[in-house]
C-alpha positions as CSV (number, residue, x, y, z in Angstrom):
1,M,-60.0,13.8,55.7
2,K,-60.6,15.9,52.4
3,A,-57.6,18.0,51.3
4,P,-58.5,21.7,51.1
5,I,-60.2,22.9,48.2
6,G,-57.6,25.0,46.6
7,R,-55.3,21.8,46.5
8,S,-58.3,19.5,45.5
9,L,-58.5,21.9,42.6
10,A,-55.3,22.0,41.3
11,I,-54.7,18.7,41.6
12,R,-57.7,18.0,39.5
13,L,-56.4,20.6,37.1
14,A,-52.8,19.6,36.9
15,A,-53.9,15.7,36.5
16,G,-56.7,16.4,33.8
17,L,-53.8,18.7,31.8
18,A,-51.1,16.1,32.1
19,G,-53.3,13.5,31.3
20,Y,-54.6,15.6,27.9
21,C,-50.7,16.6,26.9
22,T,-49.6,13.2,27.2
23,F,-52.4,11.8,24.9
24,I,-52.6,14.5,22.5
25,N,-49.5,12.9,21.2
26,L,-50.0,9.0,21.7
27,Y,-52.6,8.7,19.4
28,S,-52.5,11.5,17.0
29,P,-50.9,9.4,13.6
30,Q,-54.5,7.6,13.7
31,A,-56.3,9.9,11.8
32,I,-53.0,10.4,9.1
33,L,-52.4,6.5,9.0
34,P,-53.9,6.5,5.0
35,L,-52.2,9.7,4.4
36,L,-48.8,8.6,6.0
37,S,-49.3,4.8,4.2
38,D,-49.2,7.0,0.9
39,E,-46.4,9.2,1.6
40,F,-44.5,6.3,2.7
41,H,-45.8,3.9,0.2
42,A,-46.4,1.4,3.2
43,G,-49.2,-1.2,3.5
44,P,-52.1,-1.0,6.4
45,A,-50.0,-3.7,8.1
46,E,-46.8,-2.0,8.0
47,I,-47.9,1.6,8.5
48,S,-49.6,0.5,11.9
49,H,-46.5,0.0,13.2
50,I,-46.0,3.7,13.9
51,M,-49.0,3.1,16.8
52,T,-47.0,-0.7,17.9
53,A,-43.8,1.4,18.1
54,G,-45.5,4.0,21.0
55,T,-47.1,1.8,22.8
56,L,-44.6,-0.7,23.0
57,A,-42.1,1.5,24.3
58,V,-44.7,2.6,27.1
59,A,-45.4,-0.9,27.7
60,L,-41.1,-1.6,28.2
61,I,-40.7,1.3,30.0
62,A,-43.7,2.2,32.7
63,P,-42.8,-0.3,35.1
64,F,-39.0,1.6,36.0
65,S,-40.9,4.8,35.7
66,G,-42.6,3.8,38.9
67,T,-40.0,2.5,40.5
68,V,-37.7,5.9,39.6
69,A,-41.0,7.7,41.0
70,D,-40.3,5.6,44.4
71,V,-37.3,7.1,44.9
72,L,-37.6,10.7,43.6
73,G,-40.9,11.7,44.1
74,R,-43.7,12.3,42.1
75,K,-43.8,15.9,41.0
76,R,-40.4,16.2,39.8
77,V,-41.0,12.8,37.3
78,I,-43.9,13.8,35.7
79,V,-43.3,17.4,35.4
80,A,-39.4,16.6,33.5
81,A,-41.2,13.8,31.4
82,M,-43.8,16.3,30.3
83,L,-40.7,19.0,29.4
84,V,-38.8,16.3,27.4
85,L,-42.0,14.6,25.9
86,A,-42.1,17.6,23.4
87,V,-38.4,16.7,21.7
88,P,-39.2,13.8,20.2
89,T,-42.5,15.2,18.8
90,A,-40.9,18.1,17.1
91,L,-38.2,15.5,15.6
92,S,-41.1,13.5,14.5
93,A,-41.8,16.1,12.0
94,F,-38.3,16.2,10.2
95,A,-38.5,12.5,9.6
96,T,-37.6,11.2,6.4
97,S,-38.7,7.4,6.2
98,L,-41.2,5.6,7.6
99,E,-38.3,3.9,9.9
100,S,-37.0,6.8,11.7
101,L,-40.6,8.1,12.3
102,I,-41.2,4.7,14.0
103,V,-38.1,5.5,16.4
104,W,-39.3,9.0,17.3
105,R,-42.4,7.4,18.2
106,F,-40.5,4.9,20.0
107,V,-38.8,7.6,21.9
108,Q,-41.7,9.4,22.6
109,G,-43.5,6.6,24.3
110,L,-40.2,6.3,26.6
111,C,-41.2,9.5,27.7
112,M,-45.0,9.0,28.3
113,P,-45.0,6.4,31.5
114,P,-43.9,8.5,34.1
115,I,-46.6,11.3,33.1
116,F,-49.3,9.0,33.8
117,A,-48.4,6.4,36.1
118,V,-47.2,8.4,38.6
119,T,-49.7,10.7,38.0
120,I,-52.1,8.2,38.5
121,A,-50.1,7.0,41.9
122,Y,-50.0,10.5,43.2
123,I,-53.8,10.7,42.9
124,G,-53.9,7.4,45.0
125,E,-51.7,8.4,47.6
126,E,-52.4,12.3,48.1
127,L,-56.3,11.8,48.0
128,S,-58.8,9.8,49.6
129,P,-60.2,6.8,48.3
130,H,-63.5,8.9,47.0
131,E,-61.5,11.8,46.0
132,A,-59.2,9.3,44.2
133,M,-61.9,7.9,42.1
134,A,-63.3,11.3,40.9
135,V,-60.0,12.7,40.2
136,T,-58.9,9.4,37.7
137,G,-62.5,10.7,36.4
138,V,-60.5,13.5,35.6
139,Y,-57.7,12.5,34.7
140,T,-59.1,10.1,32.0
141,S,-61.3,12.8,30.8
142,G,-58.3,14.9,30.0
143,A,-56.4,12.0,28.9
144,S,-59.7,11.1,26.3
145,L,-59.9,14.6,25.3
146,G,-56.2,14.7,24.6
147,G,-56.2,11.3,22.4
148,F,-59.5,13.2,20.2
149,S,-58.1,16.0,20.0
150,G,-54.5,15.0,18.6
151,R,-56.4,13.0,16.2
152,L,-58.9,15.8,15.2
153,V,-56.4,18.6,15.3
154,T,-53.5,16.4,13.5
155,G,-56.3,15.7,10.8
156,I,-57.1,19.0,10.5
157,L,-53.6,20.6,10.0
158,A,-52.6,18.0,7.6
159,D,-55.1,18.9,5.3
160,V,-54.2,22.9,5.9
161,I,-50.6,23.1,6.4
162,G,-49.3,19.5,6.4
163,W,-48.8,16.5,9.0
164,R,-44.9,17.9,9.5
165,D,-46.2,21.2,10.5
166,G,-49.0,19.3,12.6
167,F,-46.6,17.6,15.0
168,L,-44.8,20.8,15.4
169,C,-48.2,22.4,16.6
170,L,-48.3,19.6,19.2
171,A,-44.8,19.9,20.5
172,A,-45.6,23.5,21.2
173,A,-48.7,22.5,22.9
174,S,-46.9,19.7,25.3
175,L,-44.2,22.5,26.4
176,V,-46.8,24.7,27.6
177,G,-48.7,22.5,29.1
178,A,-45.8,21.1,31.1
179,L,-44.9,24.4,32.5
180,I,-48.6,25.1,33.6
181,V,-48.5,21.6,35.2
182,G,-45.5,22.5,36.8
183,A,-46.9,25.7,38.3
184,L,-50.4,24.2,39.5
185,L,-49.3,20.8,40.9
186,P,-49.0,20.8,44.6
187,R,-45.9,18.9,45.7
188,E,-46.7,15.8,47.4
189,R,-47.4,15.8,51.3
190,K,-48.0,11.7,51.7
191,F,-45.0,10.1,49.7
192,V,-42.6,7.8,51.6
193,R,-39.7,7.5,49.7
194,S,-38.5,4.4,49.0
195,E,-34.9,3.1,50.3
196,G,-33.6,2.6,46.6
197,L,-34.5,1.1,43.3
198,L,-33.7,-2.2,44.4
199,A,-36.2,-2.0,47.2
200,S,-38.7,-0.3,44.8
201,G,-38.2,-3.2,42.6
202,R,-38.5,-5.9,45.1
203,Q,-41.7,-4.2,46.1
204,M,-42.5,-4.1,42.4
205,L,-42.6,-8.1,42.4
206,R,-44.5,-8.4,45.7
207,H,-47.4,-7.1,43.5
208,F,-47.8,-10.3,41.5
209,R,-48.3,-12.1,44.3
210,N,-51.9,-10.1,44.5
211,P,-54.3,-12.0,42.4
212,Q,-56.9,-9.3,42.2
213,L,-54.3,-6.7,40.7
214,I,-53.0,-10.0,38.0
215,A,-56.8,-9.8,37.1
216,T,-56.8,-6.1,36.6
217,Y,-53.3,-6.4,34.6
218,A,-55.3,-8.7,32.3
219,V,-58.4,-6.7,31.8
220,G,-55.8,-3.1,30.9
221,F,-54.3,-5.5,28.8
222,G,-58.0,-6.0,26.4
223,V,-58.8,-2.3,27.0
224,L,-56.3,-0.8,24.8
225,F,-56.0,-3.8,23.2
226,N,-59.6,-3.4,21.3
227,F,-58.9,0.3,21.3
228,I,-55.9,0.5,19.1
229,C,-57.2,-2.3,16.7
230,T,-60.5,-0.7,16.8
231,F,-59.4,3.3,15.9
232,T,-56.5,1.6,13.7
233,F,-58.2,0.1,11.4
234,V,-61.5,1.7,11.2
235,S,-59.8,4.9,9.5
236,F,-58.8,2.5,6.5
237,R,-62.2,1.1,6.0
238,L,-63.7,4.7,6.1
239,A,-60.8,5.9,3.9
240,A,-61.4,3.4,1.2
241,P,-64.8,3.4,-0.9
242,P,-67.3,4.1,-0.2
243,Y,-66.8,6.5,2.0
244,E,-63.4,8.2,1.4
245,L,-63.2,10.1,4.1
246,S,-60.2,12.9,4.1
247,A,-57.5,13.3,7.0
248,T,-60.0,16.2,8.3
249,W,-63.4,14.0,8.4
250,L,-61.4,10.9,9.7
251,G,-60.2,13.1,12.9
252,A,-63.9,14.0,13.2
253,I,-64.7,10.6,13.8
254,F,-63.0,11.0,16.7
255,V,-65.5,13.4,18.3
256,V,-67.3,10.0,19.6
257,Y,-64.5,10.1,23.0
258,L,-65.8,13.4,24.0
259,L,-69.3,11.3,25.4
260,G,-66.9,9.0,27.4
261,S,-64.6,12.1,28.4
262,S,-68.1,13.6,30.0
263,L,-68.9,10.2,31.6
264,T,-66.0,9.5,33.0
265,P,-66.0,12.5,36.2
266,L,-69.2,10.2,36.9
267,I,-67.5,7.0,37.4
268,G,-67.0,7.2,41.5
269,R,-71.3,7.6,41.4
270,L,-71.9,4.7,38.9
271,V,-69.1,2.4,40.9
272,G,-71.0,3.1,43.8
273,R,-74.6,2.1,42.7
274,F,-73.5,-0.8,40.7
275,G,-70.8,-2.1,42.2
276,R,-67.3,-2.2,40.4
277,R,-67.6,-5.9,39.3
278,Y,-71.4,-6.1,37.8
279,F,-70.6,-2.0,36.2
280,V,-67.4,-3.2,34.3
281,L,-69.5,-6.7,32.7
282,L,-72.3,-4.0,32.1
283,I,-69.9,-1.9,30.0
284,I,-68.6,-4.8,28.3
285,A,-71.6,-5.9,27.3
286,I,-72.4,-2.8,25.8
287,W,-68.9,-2.9,24.0
288,I,-69.4,-5.9,22.6
289,A,-72.6,-4.3,20.9
290,G,-70.9,-1.3,19.6
291,I,-68.4,-3.2,17.7
292,A,-71.0,-5.5,15.8
293,L,-73.0,-2.0,14.9
294,T,-69.8,-1.0,13.3
295,L,-70.2,-4.4,10.6
296,A,-73.1,-2.1,9.4
297,S,-73.1,-0.2,5.9
298,P,-74.4,3.3,6.7
299,L,-71.6,5.6,8.2
300,W,-73.9,7.0,10.9
301,V,-74.6,3.4,12.7
302,I,-70.2,2.7,12.3
303,V,-70.4,6.1,14.2
304,L,-72.9,5.0,16.4
305,G,-70.9,2.0,17.3
306,L,-67.7,3.6,17.5
307,A,-69.5,6.2,20.1
308,M,-70.5,2.9,22.3
309,M,-67.6,1.4,22.0
310,A,-65.2,4.5,22.7
311,T,-67.1,5.3,26.2
312,C,-67.2,1.6,27.0
313,G,-63.6,1.9,26.7
314,L,-62.6,5.1,28.9
315,L,-64.7,3.9,31.5
316,C,-63.5,0.8,31.9
317,Q,-59.8,2.2,31.7
318,A,-61.1,4.3,34.8
319,V,-62.5,1.8,37.0
320,S,-59.8,-0.3,36.4
321,T,-56.9,2.4,36.9
322,S,-58.6,3.8,40.1
323,Y,-59.0,-0.1,41.2
324,V,-55.3,-0.6,40.7
325,A,-54.6,2.5,43.1
326,V,-56.3,1.9,45.8
327,T,-55.5,-1.7,46.2
328,A,-52.0,-1.3,46.4
329,Q,-51.5,-0.1,49.7
330,A,-47.2,0.0,48.8
331,G,-45.6,1.0,46.0
332,R,-48.3,2.2,44.5
333,S,-46.1,3.9,41.5
334,S,-44.7,0.1,40.2
335,A,-48.4,-1.4,40.8
336,V,-50.1,1.3,38.5
337,G,-46.5,1.1,35.9
338,L,-47.2,-2.5,35.8
339,Y,-50.8,-1.7,35.2
340,V,-49.4,0.7,32.2
341,T,-47.5,-1.9,30.9
342,S,-50.2,-4.8,30.3
343,F,-52.3,-1.4,28.9
344,Y,-49.8,-1.0,26.6
345,L,-48.9,-3.8,25.5
346,G,-52.4,-4.7,24.9
347,G,-52.3,-2.1,22.5
348,S,-48.7,-3.2,20.5
349,V,-50.8,-6.5,20.1
350,G,-53.6,-5.3,19.2
351,A,-51.9,-3.3,16.2
352,A,-49.9,-6.1,15.3
353,A,-52.8,-8.9,15.1
354,G,-55.3,-6.5,13.6
355,G,-52.8,-6.1,10.9
356,F,-52.6,-10.0,10.5
357,A,-56.9,-10.0,10.9
358,W,-57.1,-7.1,8.1
359,I,-54.6,-9.0,5.8
360,S,-56.5,-12.3,6.2
361,G,-60.1,-11.2,6.5
362,G,-60.7,-7.0,6.3
363,W,-62.9,-5.3,8.9
364,P,-65.0,-8.0,10.0
365,A,-61.8,-10.5,10.9
366,C,-60.8,-7.6,13.2
367,V,-64.2,-7.7,14.8
368,A,-64.1,-10.8,15.3
369,M,-61.3,-11.3,17.2
370,M,-61.6,-8.0,19.2
371,I,-65.1,-10.0,20.6
372,A,-63.5,-12.7,21.4
373,V,-61.0,-10.4,23.6
374,L,-64.0,-8.9,25.4
375,A,-65.6,-12.2,26.0
376,L,-62.3,-13.2,28.0
377,M,-61.9,-9.8,29.6
378,A,-65.7,-10.7,31.1
379,A,-64.7,-13.9,32.7
380,I,-61.8,-12.3,34.4
381,V,-64.0,-9.8,35.9
382,A,-66.7,-12.0,36.9
383,F,-64.4,-15.0,38.3
384,A,-61.6,-12.3,39.4
385,W,-62.7,-9.4,40.5
386,A,-63.5,-9.5,44.0
387,G,-66.5,-6.9,45.4
388,Q,-63.5,-5.3,47.5
389,P,-60.2,-4.4,46.7
390,T,-57.6,-7.0,48.5
391,R,-55.0,-4.7,49.7
392,T,-50.9,-5.5,49.3
């Protein structure tokens, strides 16, 4: 049975805004990493710890945010986390050293899983599978638009008023977004409260018995591994000769996210036409081609490759996330929380491994490593994903 139009629209708007407000913060430093590298006198591998700290914190806290939401309810956890997120974002602006900035980035990451992991669980629980797929696409569009806006706006503000004031602007935007989501998001109707944290924890462990969930967690790991590695270290390539792009132009490069944002709301139709498994395999093949294009010298070819990569990554993320939500019949928050843990653990490893690859062979070494990870993802999808999800 479909949700009433008013309620469905409110969920779409709130989900999109929740994704936007979260990811406008998570990826905001990427466009200004070369600038921060100069200010804090750190090399590319060392400054990448700014990205590692946020994604590692997300990975650590994600499954626990799911178990807490299984007890406390969805809406109250989402809104409370959005309000708290504004605090470390603002305090990042006052960091006096690279170490203190890394600490505040870590605290930011701790605030994020209760927003997006629980939002996905809310969608999967409150809506029919078809509607959940569509609204997950809206959420992913909001998240990708937030990721783009965070990078672009931070880059522009860094050139105009400085990166510190830019972070303060992001904190203000996050606070306003939290208030709007609190007003828009309907209270859950189908939520069944867990018997307690221990019972929710046992349910989380039961997810490891589902091979399709395990395979999807592995795919999620690879998605953010490639995303973080790509958009962290390509900034250093484009900031160096012969390109020498400023923070504003490095931020503008992330306009490639908008192509993926425009396609993710159609994800339900695309999966219905091609099938989940074959659609993701097609995405990965195009993703590999996009990575290969970034080895070329002309800037427009590099941007084209980045656009292909961003689009494929966002589509793959939307399919994988919705696959988790519909596969886990019980304990959805903890199931999505485990996916988020794997996803962001992949981002942390991608930033760290990308640093080693950059030191050993520059951008070509990063590309070779990412293609190998994508090939492994394709093998997992081809052999471990079923045509229809096995529910737990």
